[in-house]
C-alpha positions as CSV (number, residue, x, y, z in Angstrom):
1,M,-9.4,-12.6,0.8
2,S,-11.1,-15.2,-1.5
3,D,-9.1,-18.8,-2.1
4,T,-8.6,-17.8,-5.4
5,L,-7.3,-14.0,-5.1
6,S,-5.1,-15.7,-1.8
7,R,-3.8,-18.3,-4.0
8,D,-3.1,-15.9,-7.4
9,F,-1.3,-13.4,-4.9
10,T,0.9,-16.2,-3.5
11,A,1.9,-17.3,-6.7
12,A,2.4,-13.5,-8.2
13,P,5.8,-13.1,-6.6
14,Q,7.5,-16.5,-7.8
15,K,5.9,-16.6,-11.1
16,M,8.0,-13.0,-11.6
17,N,11.0,-14.5,-10.0
18,D,10.9,-17.7,-12.7
19,T,10.6,-14.8,-15.3
20,A,13.4,-13.5,-13.8
21,V,15.5,-16.7,-14.2
22,R,14.9,-17.6,-17.4
23,L,15.5,-14.1,-18.8
24,A,19.3,-13.9,-17.1
25,A,19.2,-17.5,-18.7
26,G,18.1,-16.7,-22.1
27,R,19.6,-13.3,-22.9
28,Y,21.8,-14.6,-25.5
29,D,18.8,-15.8,-27.5
30,D,16.9,-13.3,-29.2
31,E,13.6,-15.7,-29.8
32,Y,13.7,-17.2,-26.3
33,L,13.7,-13.4,-25.3
34,Y,11.0,-12.4,-27.0
35,R,9.0,-15.3,-25.9
36,L,10.1,-14.5,-22.2
37,T,9.7,-10.3,-22.6
38,S,5.9,-11.8,-23.6
39,A,5.8,-13.9,-20.4
40,A,6.8,-11.2,-18.3
41,Q,4.5,-8.4,-19.5
42,Q,1.4,-10.9,-18.7
43,T,3.0,-11.7,-15.4
44,A,3.0,-8.0,-14.7
45,L,-0.5,-7.4,-16.1
46,A,-1.5,-10.0,-13.7
47,A,0.2,-8.7,-10.7
48,R,-1.4,-5.0,-11.2
49,Q,-4.8,-6.4,-11.8
50,L,-4.2,-8.7,-8.7
51,Y,-3.3,-5.5,-6.9
52,T,-5.9,-3.4,-7.9
53,Q,-8.5,-6.5,-6.9
54,T,-6.6,-6.5,-3.4
55,K,-6.5,-2.8,-2.9
56,A,-10.4,-2.5,-3.8
57,R,-11.2,-5.1,-1.4
58,S,-8.9,-3.3,1.5
59,A,-11.1,-0.4,1.0
60,D,-14.4,-2.3,0.9
61,F,-12.8,-3.7,4.4
62,R,-12.2,-0.2,5.7
63,A,-15.0,1.1,4.5
64,F,-16.8,-2.0,6.4
65,G,-14.8,-1.2,9.4
66,K,-15.9,2.6,9.3
67,S,-20.0,1.7,8.8
68,A,-19.7,-0.5,11.6
69,E,-17.5,1.9,14.2
70,R,-20.7,4.0,13.4
71,A,-23.4,1.9,14.1
72,R,-21.9,1.0,17.5
73,P,-24.9,1.2,19.9
74,V,-25.2,3.4,22.5
75,P,-26.2,2.4,26.0
76,D,-29.0,3.9,27.8
77,G,-28.5,6.8,29.7
78,Y,-26.1,8.4,27.6
79,S,-27.7,11.3,25.4
80,L,-26.7,14.2,23.9
81,Q,-28.6,17.7,23.2
82,M,-28.1,20.7,21.6
83,T,-29.6,24.0,22.7
84,G,-28.4,26.9,20.6
85,A,-24.6,26.9,20.8
86,T,-24.8,25.0,23.6
87,V,-23.8,20.9,23.8
88,I,-25.0,18.9,26.6
89,I,-23.9,15.4,27.1
90,R,-25.1,13.1,29.9
91,L,-24.0,10.0,31.2
92,P,-25.9,7.9,33.7
93,L,-23.0,7.3,35.9
94,L,-20.6,9.1,38.3
95,L,-16.9,9.3,37.4
96,T,-14.6,7.2,38.3
97,R,-11.7,8.2,40.9
98,R,-8.5,10.0,39.4
99,G,-6.0,7.3,38.0
100,C,-8.8,4.8,37.7
101,D,-9.8,2.7,34.3
102,S,-12.5,5.0,32.8
103,A,-12.8,2.8,29.4
104,F,-16.5,1.6,30.7
105,I,-17.5,5.4,30.7
106,C,-15.2,7.0,27.9
107,E,-16.1,4.2,25.1
108,P,-19.9,4.5,25.2
109,L,-19.3,8.4,25.2
110,D,-17.3,8.0,22.1
111,A,-19.9,6.0,20.5
112,L,-22.4,8.6,21.4
113,L,-20.4,11.7,19.9
114,S,-19.4,9.2,16.9
115,A,-23.6,8.5,16.2
116,H,-23.3,12.7,16.0
117,A,-20.5,13.9,14.9
118,P,-21.5,15.3,11.4
119,G,-23.7,17.9,13.3
120,L,-21.4,18.9,15.9
121,P,-19.4,22.1,16.6
122,R,-16.0,22.3,16.6
123,F,-15.4,24.8,19.6
124,R,-12.4,27.2,19.4
125,A,-12.9,28.6,22.7
126,C,-15.1,27.5,24.9
127,T,-16.1,26.3,29.0
128,V,-16.8,23.1,29.8
129,E,-19.1,22.5,33.0
130,F,-18.9,19.1,35.0
131,L,-21.9,18.6,37.4
132,H,-22.0,15.8,39.2
133,C,-25.3,14.2,40.1
134,Y,-25.4,12.0,43.3
135,A,-28.6,9.9,44.3
136,A,-30.4,10.9,47.4
137,S,-29.6,7.5,48.6
138,H,-26.0,8.5,48.9
139,R,-24.9,9.9,52.3
140,P,-22.7,13.0,52.4
141,A,-19.3,11.2,52.8
142,D,-20.2,9.6,49.8
143,V,-19.6,13.0,47.4
144,R,-16.2,13.2,46.2
145,D,-13.9,15.9,46.2
146,H,-13.6,17.5,42.5
147,D,-9.5,16.6,42.2
148,N,-10.3,12.9,42.8
149,L,-12.7,12.6,39.9
150,E,-11.6,11.6,36.2
151,T,-12.4,14.2,34.5
152,R,-9.3,14.0,32.3
153,A,-9.9,10.7,30.3
154,V,-13.9,12.4,29.8
155,L,-12.6,15.6,28.4
156,N,-10.1,14.1,26.0
157,T,-13.0,12.0,24.7
158,I,-15.0,15.5,24.0
159,E,-12.2,16.5,22.4
160,R,-11.6,14.8,19.6
161,Y,-15.5,15.7,18.6
162,L,-16.1,19.0,19.8
163,L,-12.7,20.9,20.9
164,T,-10.1,22.7,19.0
165,S,-7.9,21.6,22.4
166,D,-8.4,21.4,26.2
167,S,-5.9,23.6,26.2
168,G,-6.2,26.4,29.3
169,L,-5.8,29.2,26.5
170,Y,-9.1,27.4,25.1
171,C,-11.0,25.9,27.2
172,T,-12.5,26.4,31.0
173,N,-13.3,24.1,33.2
174,I,-15.9,24.0,35.9
175,Q,-17.0,21.7,38.5
176,S,-20.1,21.3,40.8
177,T,-22.1,18.7,42.4
178,C,-26.0,18.1,43.3
179,W,-28.2,16.4,44.6
180,A,-30.6,14.2,42.2
181,P,-33.1,11.4,41.8
182,H,-30.2,9.4,40.1
183,D,-26.8,9.2,39.8
184,G,-25.4,10.9,36.5
185,T,-23.0,13.2,35.0
186,V,-23.9,16.3,33.2
187,V,-21.5,17.7,30.8
188,T,-22.0,21.2,29.1
189,L,-20.2,22.8,26.7
190,R,-20.9,26.9,26.3
191,P,-19.2,28.6,23.7
192,G,-16.6,31.4,24.8
193,K,-14.0,30.9,27.6
194,I,-14.5,32.7,30.9
195,P,-12.0,35.4,30.8
196,V,-9.0,34.8,33.2
197,M,-8.0,38.0,35.2
198,E,-4.6,39.3,34.5
199,A,-1.8,38.1,37.4
200,V,-1.7,41.1,39.8
201,P,2.0,42.5,40.2
């Protein structure tokens, strides 16, 4: 907000209060009331114009914020590929242990998905495959159990852009591990949920 707009914005309530006081003081003087009515109208018009300007400035600021958010840089190694109806997301690192802070993974992932948002499908039912890739320099003991990996935060980030819901009614999750030239995580989303067998009575 500019200095002039800020000054007008601060002064407007005081002007309206002064007008109200003068109206109360001059309620028995018709000529005085007429002048005060004109002043009140001018104050109301000025207040309306000020409100319109402030609202426009706020809209411009929000639009700037959204454009800045869309322009967030995506770090190297994060990529998204679409093959037919399948979406493949590549992350250049392994997922954190469950319960650990995963913001350093999810924030770049969110920037990646935001950059591709207009062209992304919205899956009603899908199968999500997590492939955990370990560089050959790791020892077998370094490979973590799947239930120790923080997939929930990653799936919640993906859900905002691609899924109707990550509920088990709409989404099947599969995890696998492999050796690879570099550490990384590949998340593949395929349309259609793997059918679940009925419980045996």
